[in-house]
Gaussian input, Z-matrix of N, CA and C with variables (Angstrom, degrees):
# hf/3-21g

backbone

0 1
 N
 C     1     B1
 C     2     B2     1     A1
 N     3     B3     2     A2     1     D1
 C     4     B4     3     A3     2     D2
 C     5     B5     4     A4     3     D3
 N     6     B6     5     A5     4     D4
 C     7     B7     6     A6     5     D5
 C     8     B8     7     A7     6     D6
 N     9     B9     8     A8     7     D7
 C    10    B10     9     A9     8     D8
 C    11    B11    10    A10     9     D9
 N    12    B12    11    A11    10    D10
 C    13    B13    12    A12    11    D11
 C    14    B14    13    A13    12    D12
 N    15    B15    14    A14    13    D13
 C    16    B16    15    A15    14    D14
 C    17    B17    16    A16    15    D15
 N    18    B18    17    A17    16    D16
 C    19    B19    18    A18    17    D17
 C    20    B20    19    A19    18    D18
 N    21    B21    20    A20    19    D19
 C    22    B22    21    A21    20    D20
 C    23    B23    22    A22    21    D21
 N    24    B24    23    A23    22    D22
 C    25    B25    24    A24    23    D23
 C    26    B26    25    A25    24    D24
 N    27    B27    26    A26    25    D25
 C    28    B28    27    A27    26    D26
 C    29    B29    28    A28    27    D27
 N    30    B30    29    A29    28    D28
 C    31    B31    30    A30    29    D29
 C    32    B32    31    A31    30    D30
 N    33    B33    32    A32    31    D31
 C    34    B34    33    A33    32    D32
 C    35    B35    34    A34    33    D33
 N    36    B36    35    A35    34    D34
 C    37    B37    36    A36    35    D35
 C    38    B38    37    A37    36    D36
 N    39    B39    38    A38    37    D37
 C    40    B40    39    A39    38    D38
 C    41    B41    40    A40    39    D39
 N    42    B42    41    A41    40    D40
 C    43    B43    42    A42    41    D41
 C    44    B44    43    A43    42    D42
 N    45    B45    44    A44    43    D43
 C    46    B46    45    A45    44    D44
 C    47    B47    46    A46    45    D45
 N    48    B48    47    A47    46    D46
 C    49    B49    48    A48    47    D47
 C    50    B50    49    A49    48    D48
 N    51    B51    50    A50    49    D49
 C    52    B52    51    A51    50    D50
 C    53    B53    52    A52    51    D51
 N    54    B54    53    A53    52    D52
 C    55    B55    54    A54    53    D53
 C    56    B56    55    A55    54    D54
 N    57    B57    56    A56    55    D55
 C    58    B58    57    A57    56    D56
 C    59    B59    58    A58    57    D57
 N    60    B60    59    A59    58    D58
 C    61    B61    60    A60    59    D59
 C    62    B62    61    A61    60    D60
 N    63    B63    62    A62    61    D61
 C    64    B64    63    A63    62    D62
 C    65    B65    64    A64    63    D63
 N    66    B66    65    A65    64    D64
 C    67    B67    66    A66    65    D65
 C    68    B68    67    A67    66    D66
 N    69    B69    68    A68    67    D67
 C    70    B70    69    A69    68    D68
 C    71    B71    70    A70    69    D69
 N    72    B72    71    A71    70    D70
 C    73    B73    72    A72    71    D71
 C    74    B74    73    A73    72    D72
 N    75    B75    74    A74    73    D73
 C    76    B76    75    A75    74    D74
 C    77    B77    76    A76    75    D75
 N    78    B78    77    A77    76    D76
 C    79    B79    78    A78    77    D77
 C    80    B80    79    A79    78    D78
 N    81    B81    80    A80    79    D79
 C    82    B82    81    A81    80    D80
 C    83    B83    82    A82    81    D81
 N    84    B84    83    A83    82    D82
 C    85    B85    84    A84    83    D83
 C    86    B86    85    A85    84    D84
 N    87    B87    86    A86    85    D85
 C    88    B88    87    A87    86    D86
 C    89    B89    88    A88    87    D87
 N    90    B90    89    A89    88    D88
 C    91    B91    90    A90    89    D89
 C    92    B92    91    A91    90    D90
 N    93    B93    92    A92    91    D91
 C    94    B94    93    A93    92    D92
 C    95    B95    94    A94    93    D93
 N    96    B96    95    A95    94    D94
 C    97    B97    96    A96    95    D95
 C    98    B98    97    A97    96    D96
 N    99    B99    98    A98    97    D97
 C   100   B100    99    A99    98    D98
 C   101   B101   100   A100    99    D99
 N   102   B102   101   A101   100   D100
 C   103   B103   102   A102   101   D101
 C   104   B104   103   A103   102   D102
 N   105   B105   104   A104   103   D103
 C   106   B106   105   A105   104   D104
 C   107   B107   106   A106   105   D105
 N   108   B108   107   A107   106   D106
 C   109   B109   108   A108   107   D107
 C   110   B110   109   A109   108   D108
 N   111   B111   110   A110   109   D109
 C   112   B112   111   A111   110   D110
 C   113   B113   112   A112   111   D111
 N   114   B114   113   A113   112   D112
 C   115   B115   114   A114   113   D113
 C   116   B116   115   A115   114   D114
 N   117   B117   116   A116   115   D115
 C   118   B118   117   A117   116   D116
 C   119   B119   118   A118   117   D117
 N   120   B120   119   A119   118   D118
 C   121   B121   120   A120   119   D119
 C   122   B122   121   A121   120   D120
 N   123   B123   122   A122   121   D121
 C   124   B124   123   A123   122   D122
 C   125   B125   124   A124   123   D123
 N   126   B126   125   A125   124   D124
 C   127   B127   126   A126   125   D125
 C   128   B128   127   A127   126   D126
 N   129   B129   128   A128   127   D127
 C   130   B130   129   A129   128   D128
 C   131   B131   130   A130   129   D129
 N   132   B132   131   A131   130   D130
 C   133   B133   132   A132   131   D131
 C   134   B134   133   A133   132   D132
 N   135   B135   134   A134   133   D133
 C   136   B136   135   A135   134   D134
 C   137   B137   136   A136   135   D135
 N   138   B138   137   A137   136   D136
 C   139   B139   138   A138   137   D137
 C   140   B140   139   A139   138   D138
 N   141   B141   140   A140   139   D139
 C   142   B142   141   A141   140   D140
 C   143   B143   142   A142   141   D141
 N   144   B144   143   A143   142   D142
 C   145   B145   144   A144   143   D143
 C   146   B146   145   A145   144   D144
 N   147   B147   146   A146   145   D145
 C   148   B148   147   A147   146   D146
 C   149   B149   148   A148   147   D147
 N   150   B150   149   A149   148   D148
 C   151   B151   150   A150   149   D149
 C   152   B152   151   A151   150   D150
 N   153   B153   152   A152   151   D151
 C   154   B154   153   A153   152   D152
 C   155   B155   154   A154   153   D153
 N   156   B156   155   A155   154   D154
 C   157   B157   156   A156   155   D155
 C   158   B158   157   A157   156   D156
 N   159   B159   158   A158   157   D157
 C   160   B160   159   A159   158   D158
 C   161   B161   160   A160   159   D159
 N   162   B162   161   A161   160   D160
 C   163   B163   162   A162   161   D161
 C   164   B164   163   A163   162   D162
 N   165   B165   164   A164   163   D163
 C   166   B166   165   A165   164   D164
 C   167   B167   166   A166   165   D165
 N   168   B168   167   A167   166   D166
 C   169   B169   168   A168   167   D167
 C   170   B170   169   A169   168   D168
 N   171   B171   170   A170   169   D169
 C   172   B172   171   A171   170   D170
 C   173   B173   172   A172   171   D171
 N   174   B174   173   A173   172   D172
 C   175   B175   174   A174   173   D173
 C   176   B176   175   A175   174   D174
 N   177   B177   176   A176   175   D175
 C   178   B178   177   A177   176   D176
 C   179   B179   178   A178   177   D177
 N   180   B180   179   A179   178   D178
 C   181   B181   180   A180   179   D179
 C   182   B182   181   A181   180   D180
 N   183   B183   182   A182   181   D181
 C   184   B184   183   A183   182   D182
 C   185   B185   184   A184   183   D183
 N   186   B186   185   A185   184   D184
 C   187   B187   186   A186   185   D185
 C   188   B188   187   A187   186   D186
 N   189   B189   188   A188   187   D187
 C   190   B190   189   A189   188   D188
 C   191   B191   190   A190   189   D189
 N   192   B192   191   A191   190   D190
 C   193   B193   192   A192   191   D191
 C   194   B194   193   A193   192   D192
 N   195   B195   194   A194   193   D193
 C   196   B196   195   A195   194   D194
 C   197   B197   196   A196   195   D195
 N   198   B198   197   A197   196   D196
 C   199   B199   198   A198   197   D197
 C   200   B200   199   A199   198   D198
 N   201   B201   200   A200   199   D199
 C   202   B202   201   A201   200   D200
 C   203   B203   202   A202   201   D201
 N   204   B204   203   A203   202   D202
 C   205   B205   204   A204   203   D203
 C   206   B206   205   A205   204   D204
 N   207   B207   206   A206   205   D205
 C   208   B208   207   A207   206   D206
 C   209   B209   208   A208   207   D207
 N   210   B210   209   A209   208   D208
 C   211   B211   210   A210   209   D209
 C   212   B212   211   A211   210   D210
 N   213   B213   212   A212   211   D211
 C   214   B214   213   A213   212   D212
 C   215   B215   214   A214   213   D213
 N   216   B216   215   A215   214   D214
 C   217   B217   216   A216   215   D215
 C   218   B218   217   A217   216   D216
 N   219   B219   218   A218   217   D217
 C   220   B220   219   A219   218   D218
 C   221   B221   220   A220   219   D219
 N   222   B222   221   A221   220   D220
 C   223   B223   222   A222   221   D221
 C   224   B224   223   A223   222   D222
 N   225   B225   224   A224   223   D223
 C   226   B226   225   A225   224   D224
 C   227   B227   226   A226   225   D225
 N   228   B228   227   A227   226   D226
 C   229   B229   228   A228   227   D227
 C   230   B230   229   A229   228   D228
 N   231   B231   230   A230   229   D229
 C   232   B232   231   A231   230   D230
 C   233   B233   232   A232   231   D231
 N   234   B234   233   A233   232   D232
 C   235   B235   234   A234   233   D233
 C   236   B236   235   A235   234   D234
 N   237   B237   236   A236   235   D235
 C   238   B238   237   A237   236   D236
 C   239   B239   238   A238   237   D237

   B1=1.4397
   B2=1.5110
   B3=1.3280
   B4=1.4550
   B5=1.5163
   B6=1.3159
   B7=1.4506
   B8=1.5160
   B9=1.3392
   B10=1.4590
   B11=1.5171
   B12=1.3226
   B13=1.4487
   B14=1.5142
   B15=1.3076
   B16=1.4596
   B17=1.5159
   B18=1.3112
   B19=1.4592
   B20=1.5202
   B21=1.3266
   B22=1.4540
   B23=1.5196
   B24=1.3248
   B25=1.4582
   B26=1.5192
   B27=1.3135
   B28=1.4643
   B29=1.5234
   B30=1.3227
   B31=1.4651
   B32=1.5230
   B33=1.3075
   B34=1.4682
   B35=1.5298
   B36=1.3268
   B37=1.4699
   B38=1.5281
   B39=1.3101
   B40=1.4665
   B41=1.5223
   B42=1.3177
   B43=1.4610
   B44=1.5162
   B45=1.3072
   B46=1.4532
   B47=1.5168
   B48=1.3110
   B49=1.4562
   B50=1.5203
   B51=1.3117
   B52=1.4627
   B53=1.5186
   B54=1.3227
   B55=1.4600
   B56=1.5234
   B57=1.3244
   B58=1.4673
   B59=1.5169
   B60=1.3141
   B61=1.4612
   B62=1.5213
   B63=1.3124
   B64=1.4656
   B65=1.5264
   B66=1.3227
   B67=1.4711
   B68=1.5188
   B69=1.3215
   B70=1.4661
   B71=1.5240
   B72=1.3237
   B73=1.4687
   B74=1.5256
   B75=1.3323
   B76=1.4674
   B77=1.5236
   B78=1.3246
   B79=1.4618
   B80=1.5251
   B81=1.3177
   B82=1.4606
   B83=1.5238
   B84=1.3219
   B85=1.4652
   B86=1.5314
   B87=1.3247
   B88=1.4662
   B89=1.5195
   B90=1.3421
   B91=1.4634
   B92=1.5263
   B93=1.3237
   B94=1.4608
   B95=1.5247
   B96=1.3272
   B97=1.4561
   B98=1.5201
   B99=1.3263
   B100=1.4603
   B101=1.5082
   B102=1.3144
   B103=1.4578
   B104=1.5214
   B105=1.3144
   B106=1.4739
   B107=1.5239
   B108=1.3340
   B109=1.4607
   B110=1.5230
   B111=1.3207
   B112=1.4613
   B113=1.5283
   B114=1.3290
   B115=1.4690
   B116=1.5279
   B117=1.3227
   B118=1.4631
   B119=1.5202
   B120=1.3250
   B121=1.4638
   B122=1.5260
   B123=1.3135
   B124=1.4644
   B125=1.5267
   B126=1.3284
   B127=1.4708
   B128=1.5192
   B129=1.3341
   B130=1.4639
   B131=1.5289
   B132=1.3159
   B133=1.4656
   B134=1.5268
   B135=1.3128
   B136=1.4639
   B137=1.5307
   B138=1.3273
   B139=1.4679
   B140=1.5261
   B141=1.3233
   B142=1.4655
   B143=1.5261
   B144=1.3153
   B145=1.4682
   B146=1.5305
   B147=1.3277
   B148=1.4756
   B149=1.5267
   B150=1.3252
   B151=1.4601
   B152=1.5262
   B153=1.3003
   B154=1.4602
   B155=1.5295
   B156=1.3308
   B157=1.4645
   B158=1.5221
   B159=1.3293
   B160=1.4604
   B161=1.5247
   B162=1.3219
   B163=1.4608
   B164=1.5261
   B165=1.3144
   B166=1.4622
   B167=1.5220
   B168=1.3242
   B169=1.4646
   B170=1.5231
   B171=1.3350
   B172=1.4627
   B173=1.5219
   B174=1.3339
   B175=1.4626
   B176=1.5245
   B177=1.3121
   B178=1.4568
   B179=1.5105
   B180=1.3277
   B181=1.4589
   B182=1.5232
   B183=1.3321
   B184=1.4667
   B185=1.5345
   B186=1.3198
   B187=1.4724
   B188=1.5267
   B189=1.3350
   B190=1.4652
   B191=1.5244
   B192=1.3176
   B193=1.4605
   B194=1.5260
   B195=1.3297
   B196=1.4677
   B197=1.5251
   B198=1.3218
   B199=1.4716
   B200=1.5272
   B201=1.3342
   B202=1.4619
   B203=1.5243
   B204=1.3076
   B205=1.4643
   B206=1.5277
   B207=1.3160
   B208=1.4508
   B209=1.5193
   B210=1.3230
   B211=1.4662
   B212=1.5267
   B213=1.3217
   B214=1.4724
   B215=1.5191
   B216=1.3161
   B217=1.4564
   B218=1.5214
   B219=1.3317
   B220=1.4634
   B221=1.5159
   B222=1.3135
   B223=1.4581
   B224=1.5226
   B225=1.3244
   B226=1.4625
   B227=1.5148
   B228=1.3305
   B229=1.4532
   B230=1.5153
   B231=1.3216
   B232=1.4539
   B233=1.5240
   B234=1.3228
   B235=1.4624
   B236=1.5188
   B237=1.3203
   B238=1.4713
   B239=1.4892
   A1=108.16
   A2=113.32
   A3=119.34
   A4=107.77
   A5=114.73
   A6=120.09
   A7=109.03
   A8=115.63
   A9=122.29
   A10=108.33
   A11=115.35
   A12=121.74
   A13=110.37
   A14=115.90
   A15=122.69
   A16=108.27
   A17=116.56
   A18=119.28
   A19=109.74
   A20=114.95
   A21=121.89
   A22=107.70
   A23=116.88
   A24=120.99
   A25=114.94
   A26=118.22
   A27=122.58
   A28=108.57
   A29=116.20
   A30=119.76
   A31=112.81
   A32=117.41
   A33=119.78
   A34=111.66
   A35=117.34
   A36=121.75
   A37=109.19
   A38=115.35
   A39=121.53
   A40=111.57
   A41=114.99
   A42=122.19
   A43=107.31
   A44=115.53
   A45=121.34
   A46=109.88
   A47=115.45
   A48=122.47
   A49=106.47
   A50=116.96
   A51=122.56
   A52=106.51
   A53=117.08
   A54=118.40
   A55=111.15
   A56=114.09
   A57=121.74
   A58=107.46
   A59=115.68
   A60=122.82
   A61=109.13
   A62=116.29
   A63=122.31
   A64=107.95
   A65=116.93
   A66=120.78
   A67=112.40
   A68=118.53
   A69=120.68
   A70=110.35
   A71=116.67
   A72=120.91
   A73=112.63
   A74=116.14
   A75=122.56
   A76=111.13
   A77=113.81
   A78=119.89
   A79=110.65
   A80=114.92
   A81=120.60
   A82=106.58
   A83=117.31
   A84=120.90
   A85=112.80
   A86=117.38
   A87=120.68
   A88=108.63
   A89=115.64
   A90=120.12
   A91=109.69
   A92=115.62
   A93=122.51
   A94=108.37
   A95=115.97
   A96=122.75
   A97=108.58
   A98=116.62
   A99=120.21
   A100=111.02
   A101=115.35
   A102=121.16
   A103=108.86
   A104=116.30
   A105=120.08
   A106=108.62
   A107=114.20
   A108=121.00
   A109=109.89
   A110=114.72
   A111=120.52
   A112=110.39
   A113=117.86
   A114=121.02
   A115=110.98
   A116=117.61
   A117=120.79
   A118=110.37
   A119=116.85
   A120=120.64
   A121=110.20
   A122=117.72
   A123=121.43
   A124=111.10
   A125=117.56
   A126=120.21
   A127=110.57
   A128=117.29
   A129=120.55
   A130=110.42
   A131=116.88
   A132=120.34
   A133=111.53
   A134=116.89
   A135=120.52
   A136=110.50
   A137=117.05
   A138=120.82
   A139=111.20
   A140=116.38
   A141=120.88
   A142=113.02
   A143=117.61
   A144=120.38
   A145=112.80
   A146=118.20
   A147=120.75
   A148=111.88
   A149=116.90
   A150=121.83
   A151=109.64
   A152=116.57
   A153=121.66
   A154=107.69
   A155=115.99
   A156=120.80
   A157=108.67
   A158=116.30
   A159=121.78
   A160=110.79
   A161=117.06
   A162=122.43
   A163=108.99
   A164=116.18
   A165=122.54
   A166=108.17
   A167=118.03
   A168=122.58
   A169=107.93
   A170=115.51
   A171=120.26
   A172=109.75
   A173=114.79
   A174=120.67
   A175=113.09
   A176=118.43
   A177=120.78
   A178=115.89
   A179=118.74
   A180=120.40
   A181=107.23
   A182=120.00
   A183=122.38
   A184=114.73
   A185=118.04
   A186=120.34
   A187=111.02
   A188=117.30
   A189=119.87
   A190=109.96
   A191=114.93
   A192=119.51
   A193=111.84
   A194=116.58
   A195=118.88
   A196=111.35
   A197=118.26
   A198=121.33
   A199=112.40
   A200=117.77
   A201=121.39
   A202=112.46
   A203=117.16
   A204=122.06
   A205=110.01
   A206=116.78
   A207=121.66
   A208=113.81
   A209=117.85
   A210=121.33
   A211=109.12
   A212=116.70
   A213=119.76
   A214=106.33
   A215=115.26
   A216=122.56
   A217=109.62
   A218=115.87
   A219=121.39
   A220=109.42
   A221=115.28
   A222=122.71
   A223=106.72
   A224=116.82
   A225=121.46
   A226=109.75
   A227=116.71
   A228=121.28
   A229=109.48
   A230=114.85
   A231=120.85
   A232=109.80
   A233=116.53
   A234=120.61
   A235=110.95
   A236=117.60
   A237=120.96
   A238=111.69
   D1=152.89
   D2=176.87
   D3=-157.53
   D4=172.98
   D5=176.63
   D6=-140.47
   D7=152.44
   D8=178.03
   D9=-129.70
   D10=143.82
   D11=-176.77
   D12=-102.56
   D13=144.67
   D14=173.15
   D15=-155.13
   D16=178.49
   D17=177.33
   D18=-142.69
   D19=160.38
   D20=-178.45
   D21=-118.35
   D22=106.56
   D23=176.66
   D24=81.30
   D25=-46.77
   D26=-178.62
   D27=-147.70
   D28=148.10
   D29=-177.57
   D30=-62.69
   D31=-18.70
   D32=176.78
   D33=-73.95
   D34=-12.17
   D35=178.74
   D36=-105.59
   D37=65.79
   D38=-177.44
   D39=-70.27
   D40=143.50
   D41=172.72
   D42=-134.76
   D43=144.76
   D44=-178.78
   D45=-120.45
   D46=139.71
   D47=171.82
   D48=-104.46
   D49=116.62
   D50=173.62
   D51=-102.08
   D52=134.17
   D53=-179.87
   D54=-144.80
   D55=158.39
   D56=176.86
   D57=-121.07
   D58=128.54
   D59=-177.23
   D60=-112.70
   D61=130.29
   D62=177.65
   D63=-95.50
   D64=113.43
   D65=-177.28
   D66=-68.11
   D67=-27.34
   D68=179.24
   D69=-75.22
   D70=-48.36
   D71=179.20
   D72=-76.70
   D73=-17.34
   D74=-175.72
   D75=55.91
   D76=50.33
   D77=-177.38
   D78=-152.06
   D79=152.60
   D80=171.16
   D81=-75.89
   D82=124.43
   D83=-176.27
   D84=-101.35
   D85=-15.52
   D86=177.33
   D87=-162.77
   D88=149.12
   D89=175.74
   D90=-154.86
   D91=154.09
   D92=174.86
   D93=-144.23
   D94=153.28
   D95=174.31
   D96=-111.36
   D97=146.00
   D98=177.12
   D99=167.78
   D100=-164.77
   D101=176.61
   D102=-79.76
   D103=163.54
   D104=179.79
   D105=-84.18
   D106=77.24
   D107=-175.63
   D108=-134.58
   D109=168.21
   D110=175.99
   D111=-62.63
   D112=-34.28
   D113=-179.68
   D114=-61.20
   D115=-41.45
   D116=178.36
   D117=-68.17
   D118=-41.67
   D119=176.50
   D120=-60.52
   D121=-41.49
   D122=179.01
   D123=-62.47
   D124=-37.21
   D125=177.17
   D126=-62.74
   D127=-41.27
   D128=177.96
   D129=-65.64
   D130=-45.54
   D131=-179.90
   D132=-62.71
   D133=-32.47
   D134=176.45
   D135=-63.75
   D136=-42.46
   D137=177.12
   D138=-63.99
   D139=-33.17
   D140=-177.72
   D141=-82.17
   D142=-7.46
   D143=-176.39
   D144=-63.98
   D145=-19.74
   D146=179.23
   D147=-79.64
   D148=-12.28
   D149=179.44
   D150=-97.36
   D151=152.34
   D152=175.43
   D153=-93.87
   D154=79.30
   D155=-177.06
   D156=-72.39
   D157=124.54
   D158=-177.93
   D159=-95.95
   D160=-41.29
   D161=-176.94
   D162=-133.20
   D163=135.79
   D164=175.81
   D165=-108.37
   D166=130.01
   D167=175.09
   D168=-126.19
   D169=128.03
   D170=-177.45
   D171=-137.55
   D172=178.71
   D173=179.43
   D174=-90.41
   D175=4.26
   D176=175.21
   D177=93.78
   D178=10.00
   D179=174.30
   D180=-56.57
   D181=128.28
   D182=-173.82
   D183=-53.78
   D184=-30.45
   D185=178.86
   D186=-62.61
   D187=-35.96
   D188=178.11
   D189=-61.83
   D190=-49.29
   D191=-176.60
   D192=-61.72
   D193=-43.80
   D194=-178.95
   D195=-67.23
   D196=-35.36
   D197=-177.52
   D198=-80.37
   D199=-31.86
   D200=-175.79
   D201=-97.59
   D202=14.25
   D203=-179.53
   D204=-53.46
   D205=131.96
   D206=179.52
   D207=92.50
   D208=-15.09
   D209=178.21
   D210=-90.10
   D211=168.27
   D212=173.02
   D213=-74.78
   D214=99.71
   D215=-170.50
   D216=-124.48
   D217=132.40
   D218=178.91
   D219=-126.84
   D220=133.10
   D221=176.39
   D222=-100.02
   D223=113.91
   D224=-178.48
   D225=-100.13
   D226=140.02
   D227=177.33
   D228=-115.31
   D229=141.24
   D230=178.15
   D231=-69.63
   D232=146.17
   D233=176.88
   D234=-93.02
   D235=2.95
   D236=178.70
   D237=-76.04

């Protein structure tokens, strides 16, 4: 899972795209737009509930870690 930031009209009107990418299918399997909040993350996780997710990989945003506690969860860091 990851998220991308953008804005509509002015930087004070931030919008976030949260998405889940399946490395086997090489496709985005779910996405939601909203604020960078737990509520938006929960909407994405709700869409993913129909899949049998075995491993979660994220960029380490603390909300991911707190929500995915107990799951096979990996925090990946960019080498850039």
